[in-house]
C-alpha atoms as an extended CHARMM CRD file, in Angstrom:
* protein
*
       155  EXT
         1         1  UNK       CA            -64.4570000000       24.4640000000      -31.2690000000  PROA      1               0.0000000000
         2         2  UNK       CA            -61.9540000000       25.5840000000      -28.3510000000  PROA      2               0.0000000000
         3         3  UNK       CA            -61.3010000000       23.4620000000      -25.7240000000  PROA      3               0.0000000000
         4         4  UNK       CA            -59.3850000000       24.0620000000      -22.5860000000  PROA      4               0.0000000000
         5         5  UNK       CA            -56.7290000000       21.0590000000      -23.2700000000  PROA      5               0.0000000000
         6         6  UNK       CA            -53.0580000000       21.8410000000      -22.6080000000  PROA      6               0.0000000000
         7         7  UNK       CA            -51.3570000000       21.2910000000      -26.2550000000  PROA      7               0.0000000000
         8         8  UNK       CA            -47.5680000000       20.2490000000      -25.7850000000  PROA      8               0.0000000000
         9         9  UNK       CA            -46.0590000000       20.8490000000      -28.4110000000  PROA      9               0.0000000000
        10        10  UNK       CA            -42.6840000000       18.8440000000      -29.6820000000  PROA      10              0.0000000000
        11        11  UNK       CA            -39.0930000000       19.7590000000      -28.1940000000  PROA      11              0.0000000000
        12        12  UNK       CA            -37.3250000000       20.6110000000      -30.9970000000  PROA      12              0.0000000000
        13        13  UNK       CA            -35.0030000000       22.6590000000      -29.9320000000  PROA      13              0.0000000000
        14        14  UNK       CA            -33.3740000000       23.3180000000      -33.4440000000  PROA      14              0.0000000000
        15        15  UNK       CA            -36.1530000000       25.5810000000      -34.2180000000  PROA      15              0.0000000000
        16        16  UNK       CA            -36.0050000000       29.0690000000      -32.9290000000  PROA      16              0.0000000000
        17        17  UNK       CA            -39.5670000000       29.7340000000      -34.3560000000  PROA      17              0.0000000000
        18        18  UNK       CA            -41.2270000000       28.6210000000      -30.8300000000  PROA      18              0.0000000000
        19        19  UNK       CA            -43.8550000000       30.9320000000      -29.8530000000  PROA      19              0.0000000000
        20        20  UNK       CA            -41.8530000000       31.7110000000      -26.5170000000  PROA      20              0.0000000000
        21        21  UNK       CA            -38.9100000000       32.5860000000      -28.3040000000  PROA      21              0.0000000000
        22        22  UNK       CA            -40.2930000000       34.8450000000      -30.4510000000  PROA      22              0.0000000000
        23        23  UNK       CA            -42.3520000000       36.9480000000      -27.5850000000  PROA      23              0.0000000000
        24        24  UNK       CA            -39.1900000000       36.7560000000      -25.6550000000  PROA      24              0.0000000000
        25        25  UNK       CA            -36.9310000000       38.8360000000      -28.6520000000  PROA      25              0.0000000000
        26        26  UNK       CA            -39.8470000000       41.1780000000      -29.2800000000  PROA      26              0.0000000000
        27        27  UNK       CA            -39.7020000000       42.1970000000      -25.6220000000  PROA      27              0.0000000000
        28        28  UNK       CA            -36.2980000000       42.2380000000      -25.8610000000  PROA      28              0.0000000000
        29        29  UNK       CA            -36.3650000000       45.0040000000      -28.7640000000  PROA      29              0.0000000000
        30        30  UNK       CA            -39.3600000000       46.7830000000      -27.1500000000  PROA      30              0.0000000000
        31        31  UNK       CA            -37.8810000000       46.9120000000      -24.1780000000  PROA      31              0.0000000000
        32        32  UNK       CA            -34.6010000000       48.2870000000      -25.8490000000  PROA      32              0.0000000000
        33        33  UNK       CA            -36.4270000000       51.0060000000      -27.7090000000  PROA      33              0.0000000000
        34        34  UNK       CA            -38.3470000000       52.3850000000      -24.4620000000  PROA      34              0.0000000000
        35        35  UNK       CA            -35.8730000000       52.8720000000      -22.4980000000  PROA      35              0.0000000000
        36        36  UNK       CA            -33.6570000000       54.8700000000      -25.5900000000  PROA      36              0.0000000000
        37        37  UNK       CA            -37.0560000000       56.6620000000      -25.4510000000  PROA      37              0.0000000000
        38        38  UNK       CA            -37.0080000000       57.2250000000      -21.8240000000  PROA      38              0.0000000000
        39        39  UNK       CA            -33.3410000000       57.8500000000      -20.6660000000  PROA      39              0.0000000000
        40        40  UNK       CA            -33.4140000000       61.5100000000      -22.0790000000  PROA      40              0.0000000000
        41        41  UNK       CA            -36.0190000000       61.8490000000      -18.8230000000  PROA      41              0.0000000000
        42        42  UNK       CA            -34.1430000000       59.9430000000      -15.9770000000  PROA      42              0.0000000000
        43        43  UNK       CA            -36.7340000000       57.0470000000      -15.7470000000  PROA      43              0.0000000000
        44        44  UNK       CA            -36.9440000000       53.6350000000      -16.1550000000  PROA      44              0.0000000000
        45        45  UNK       CA            -39.2250000000       51.4960000000      -18.3050000000  PROA      45              0.0000000000
        46        46  UNK       CA            -40.7930000000       50.7060000000      -14.9390000000  PROA      46              0.0000000000
        47        47  UNK       CA            -40.9000000000       53.7120000000      -13.1760000000  PROA      47              0.0000000000
        48        48  UNK       CA            -42.8930000000       55.3240000000      -16.4020000000  PROA      48              0.0000000000
        49        49  UNK       CA            -45.4610000000       52.5480000000      -15.7870000000  PROA      49              0.0000000000
        50        50  UNK       CA            -46.1350000000       53.5180000000      -12.4680000000  PROA      50              0.0000000000
        51        51  UNK       CA            -46.7690000000       56.8110000000      -14.3330000000  PROA      51              0.0000000000
        52        52  UNK       CA            -49.1070000000       55.6640000000      -16.5460000000  PROA      52              0.0000000000
        53        53  UNK       CA            -50.7030000000       53.5390000000      -14.2790000000  PROA      53              0.0000000000
        54        54  UNK       CA            -51.4990000000       56.6250000000      -11.8170000000  PROA      54              0.0000000000
        55        55  UNK       CA            -52.4810000000       58.8330000000      -14.9620000000  PROA      55              0.0000000000
        56        56  UNK       CA            -55.0060000000       55.9730000000      -16.0090000000  PROA      56              0.0000000000
        57        57  UNK       CA            -56.2910000000       55.4160000000      -12.9290000000  PROA      57              0.0000000000
        58        58  UNK       CA            -57.0220000000       59.3400000000      -12.0670000000  PROA      58              0.0000000000
        59        59  UNK       CA            -60.3000000000       59.0910000000      -10.9500000000  PROA      59              0.0000000000
        60        60  UNK       CA            -59.0660000000       56.8550000000       -7.7470000000  PROA      60              0.0000000000
        61        61  UNK       CA            -56.8720000000       57.4290000000       -5.1550000000  PROA      61              0.0000000000
        62        62  UNK       CA            -53.9830000000       54.5550000000       -5.9750000000  PROA      62              0.0000000000
        63        63  UNK       CA            -51.7950000000       53.3960000000       -2.8380000000  PROA      63              0.0000000000
        64        64  UNK       CA            -48.5180000000       51.5810000000       -2.9500000000  PROA      64              0.0000000000
        65        65  UNK       CA            -50.3310000000       48.2070000000       -2.3930000000  PROA      65              0.0000000000
        66        66  UNK       CA            -51.8860000000       48.7790000000       -6.0690000000  PROA      66              0.0000000000
        67        67  UNK       CA            -48.4080000000       49.2580000000       -7.5280000000  PROA      67              0.0000000000
        68        68  UNK       CA            -47.3220000000       46.1150000000       -5.9950000000  PROA      68              0.0000000000
        69        69  UNK       CA            -50.5420000000       44.5690000000       -7.7190000000  PROA      69              0.0000000000
        70        70  UNK       CA            -49.8810000000       45.8910000000      -11.1900000000  PROA      70              0.0000000000
        71        71  UNK       CA            -46.1420000000       45.3610000000      -11.6380000000  PROA      71              0.0000000000
        72        72  UNK       CA            -46.3820000000       42.1830000000       -9.3620000000  PROA      72              0.0000000000
        73        73  UNK       CA            -43.7620000000       43.0780000000       -7.5710000000  PROA      73              0.0000000000
        74        74  UNK       CA            -42.8940000000       43.0150000000       -3.5190000000  PROA      74              0.0000000000
        75        75  UNK       CA            -43.3780000000       45.4460000000       -0.9240000000  PROA      75              0.0000000000
        76        76  UNK       CA            -39.9620000000       46.8680000000       -1.1660000000  PROA      76              0.0000000000
        77        77  UNK       CA            -39.7320000000       46.7700000000       -4.4450000000  PROA      77              0.0000000000
        78        78  UNK       CA            -42.6180000000       48.7120000000       -5.3440000000  PROA      78              0.0000000000
        79        79  UNK       CA            -41.1340000000       51.1590000000       -2.5490000000  PROA      79              0.0000000000
        80        80  UNK       CA            -38.0880000000       51.9630000000       -4.0980000000  PROA      80              0.0000000000
        81        81  UNK       CA            -39.4170000000       52.2900000000       -7.4180000000  PROA      81              0.0000000000
        82        82  UNK       CA            -41.7830000000       54.8120000000       -5.5120000000  PROA      82              0.0000000000
        83        83  UNK       CA            -38.7480000000       56.6440000000       -3.3870000000  PROA      83              0.0000000000
        84        84  UNK       CA            -37.2120000000       57.2110000000       -6.9760000000  PROA      84              0.0000000000
        85        85  UNK       CA            -40.2490000000       58.8440000000       -8.4850000000  PROA      85              0.0000000000
        86        86  UNK       CA            -40.6490000000       60.9850000000       -5.7530000000  PROA      86              0.0000000000
        87        87  UNK       CA            -37.2690000000       61.7680000000       -5.0680000000  PROA      87              0.0000000000
        88        88  UNK       CA            -36.7360000000       63.3110000000       -8.8430000000  PROA      88              0.0000000000
        89        89  UNK       CA            -39.7550000000       65.3230000000       -8.4060000000  PROA      89              0.0000000000
        90        90  UNK       CA            -42.6820000000       62.7410000000      -10.8010000000  PROA      90              0.0000000000
        91        91  UNK       CA            -44.7510000000       61.7240000000       -7.9320000000  PROA      91              0.0000000000
        92        92  UNK       CA            -45.6100000000       62.7150000000       -4.2090000000  PROA      92              0.0000000000
        93        93  UNK       CA            -47.5090000000       60.6890000000       -1.2650000000  PROA      93              0.0000000000
        94        94  UNK       CA            -50.4090000000       62.2820000000       -0.3850000000  PROA      94              0.0000000000
        95        95  UNK       CA            -51.5630000000       60.9070000000        3.2180000000  PROA      95              0.0000000000
        96        96  UNK       CA            -55.1870000000       60.5250000000        3.2710000000  PROA      96              0.0000000000
        97        97  UNK       CA            -57.7300000000       62.6830000000        5.1290000000  PROA      97              0.0000000000
        98        98  UNK       CA            -59.3790000000       60.0430000000        7.2560000000  PROA      98              0.0000000000
        99        99  UNK       CA            -55.4880000000       57.6620000000        8.0700000000  PROA      99              0.0000000000
       100       100  UNK       CA            -52.5920000000       59.4900000000        7.6520000000  PROA      100             0.0000000000
       101       101  UNK       CA            -50.7350000000       56.1470000000        7.9400000000  PROA      101             0.0000000000
       102       102  UNK       CA            -51.9290000000       55.7200000000        4.5710000000  PROA      102             0.0000000000
       103       103  UNK       CA            -50.0990000000       57.2190000000        1.6520000000  PROA      103             0.0000000000
       104       104  UNK       CA            -52.1160000000       57.9930000000       -1.8020000000  PROA      104             0.0000000000
       105       105  UNK       CA            -49.5850000000       58.5560000000       -4.7980000000  PROA      105             0.0000000000
       106       106  UNK       CA            -50.2990000000       61.9780000000       -6.9920000000  PROA      106             0.0000000000
       107       107  UNK       CA            -48.4190000000       62.9660000000       -9.7960000000  PROA      107             0.0000000000
       108       108  UNK       CA            -46.6070000000       66.3850000000      -10.4700000000  PROA      108             0.0000000000
       109       109  UNK       CA            -46.1440000000       68.0470000000      -13.3850000000  PROA      109             0.0000000000
       110       110  UNK       CA            -43.2110000000       67.2230000000      -14.2160000000  PROA      110             0.0000000000
       111       111  UNK       CA            -45.2720000000       63.4860000000      -14.7450000000  PROA      111             0.0000000000
       112       112  UNK       CA            -47.1170000000       65.2550000000      -16.4710000000  PROA      112             0.0000000000
       113       113  UNK       CA            -44.6140000000       67.0380000000      -18.9540000000  PROA      113             0.0000000000
       114       114  UNK       CA            -43.1300000000       63.6660000000      -20.0710000000  PROA      114             0.0000000000
       115       115  UNK       CA            -46.2010000000       61.7460000000      -20.5830000000  PROA      115             0.0000000000
       116       116  UNK       CA            -47.1420000000       63.3340000000      -23.6490000000  PROA      116             0.0000000000
       117       117  UNK       CA            -43.7700000000       63.0660000000      -25.2540000000  PROA      117             0.0000000000
       118       118  UNK       CA            -43.0640000000       59.0460000000      -23.7570000000  PROA      118             0.0000000000
       119       119  UNK       CA            -46.4740000000       58.6900000000      -24.9870000000  PROA      119             0.0000000000
       120       120  UNK       CA            -46.0110000000       59.4230000000      -29.0690000000  PROA      120             0.0000000000
       121       121  UNK       CA            -43.0720000000       57.5800000000      -28.5220000000  PROA      121             0.0000000000
       122       122  UNK       CA            -44.9200000000       54.3260000000      -27.6140000000  PROA      122             0.0000000000
       123       123  UNK       CA            -47.6540000000       54.9540000000      -30.7430000000  PROA      123             0.0000000000
       124       124  UNK       CA            -44.8500000000       55.2180000000      -32.6710000000  PROA      124             0.0000000000
       125       125  UNK       CA            -43.4830000000       51.7990000000      -31.2930000000  PROA      125             0.0000000000
       126       126  UNK       CA            -46.8290000000       50.6620000000      -31.9260000000  PROA      126             0.0000000000
       127       127  UNK       CA            -46.6210000000       51.6590000000      -35.4600000000  PROA      127             0.0000000000
       128       128  UNK       CA            -43.7110000000       50.4090000000      -36.3000000000  PROA      128             0.0000000000
       129       129  UNK       CA            -44.7570000000       46.8230000000      -34.5700000000  PROA      129             0.0000000000
       130       130  UNK       CA            -47.6890000000       46.4900000000      -36.9670000000  PROA      130             0.0000000000
       131       131  UNK       CA            -46.3000000000       48.2180000000      -40.1410000000  PROA      131             0.0000000000
       132       132  UNK       CA            -47.7340000000       46.0470000000      -43.0460000000  PROA      132             0.0000000000
       133       133  UNK       CA            -50.9920000000       45.0100000000      -40.7070000000  PROA      133             0.0000000000
       134       134  UNK       CA            -54.2920000000       45.8070000000      -42.0520000000  PROA      134             0.0000000000
       135       135  UNK       CA            -56.3140000000       46.6310000000      -38.9250000000  PROA      135             0.0000000000
       136       136  UNK       CA            -57.8520000000       43.6990000000      -38.6660000000  PROA      136             0.0000000000
       137       137  UNK       CA            -54.9690000000       41.6180000000      -38.6490000000  PROA      137             0.0000000000
       138       138  UNK       CA            -53.6400000000       43.9480000000      -35.9640000000  PROA      138             0.0000000000
       139       139  UNK       CA            -56.6750000000       43.1170000000      -33.8040000000  PROA      139             0.0000000000
       140       140  UNK       CA            -56.3310000000       39.8960000000      -34.1020000000  PROA      140             0.0000000000
       141       141  UNK       CA            -52.9380000000       39.6670000000      -33.4370000000  PROA      141             0.0000000000
       142       142  UNK       CA            -53.8550000000       41.6220000000      -29.8790000000  PROA      142             0.0000000000
       143       143  UNK       CA            -56.7710000000       39.0030000000      -29.4490000000  PROA      143             0.0000000000
       144       144  UNK       CA            -54.1130000000       36.2850000000      -29.6820000000  PROA      144             0.0000000000
       145       145  UNK       CA            -51.7230000000       37.7180000000      -27.4050000000  PROA      145             0.0000000000
       146       146  UNK       CA            -54.2910000000       38.3270000000      -24.8060000000  PROA      146             0.0000000000
       147       147  UNK       CA            -55.6570000000       34.6300000000      -25.1170000000  PROA      147             0.0000000000
       148       148  UNK       CA            -51.4040000000       33.7070000000      -24.9390000000  PROA      148             0.0000000000
       149       149  UNK       CA            -51.3590000000       35.8870000000      -21.6480000000  PROA      149             0.0000000000
       150       150  UNK       CA            -54.7410000000       34.2980000000      -20.3930000000  PROA      150             0.0000000000
       151       151  UNK       CA            -53.3020000000       30.8130000000      -20.8380000000  PROA      151             0.0000000000
       152       152  UNK       CA            -50.1280000000       30.7600000000      -19.3910000000  PROA      152             0.0000000000
       153       153  UNK       CA            -51.8600000000       32.6080000000      -16.2210000000  PROA      153             0.0000000000
       154       154  UNK       CA            -54.2440000000       29.9970000000      -15.8930000000  PROA      154             0.0000000000
       155       155  UNK       CA            -52.0440000000       27.2370000000      -16.4630000000  PROA      155             0.0000000000
């Protein structure tokens, strides 16, 4: 039976197998791989995240506010990320037809060129992560990670 009670683990700092520590190590390794995979395109993994977010939401207009919420960053940080992507020819700010003060983000051909290459590298990295896992184990692991994320956000 699942409960909403918070479980406090014993503090044993000599045991480096704590979940948070392991998640941190995994994140560090994945960030290194991602940065290595995309450095040839002159973008960061955060900038690539923006490109993918726009790609997955091409059926709607994406504004800077959407990027702020997706990345959980300030308006100034989002503006800087968007400005660099725009300066490097990956995206364009397009004025809204009904109110030109509002600009939505559209992908330029350069974004599509790198997206497919980087996505294949991301798929390769996911294959490496789940090497030796059965499909059921992979689904369970993802389910557990989603629950951990939900717990951390809610508590």
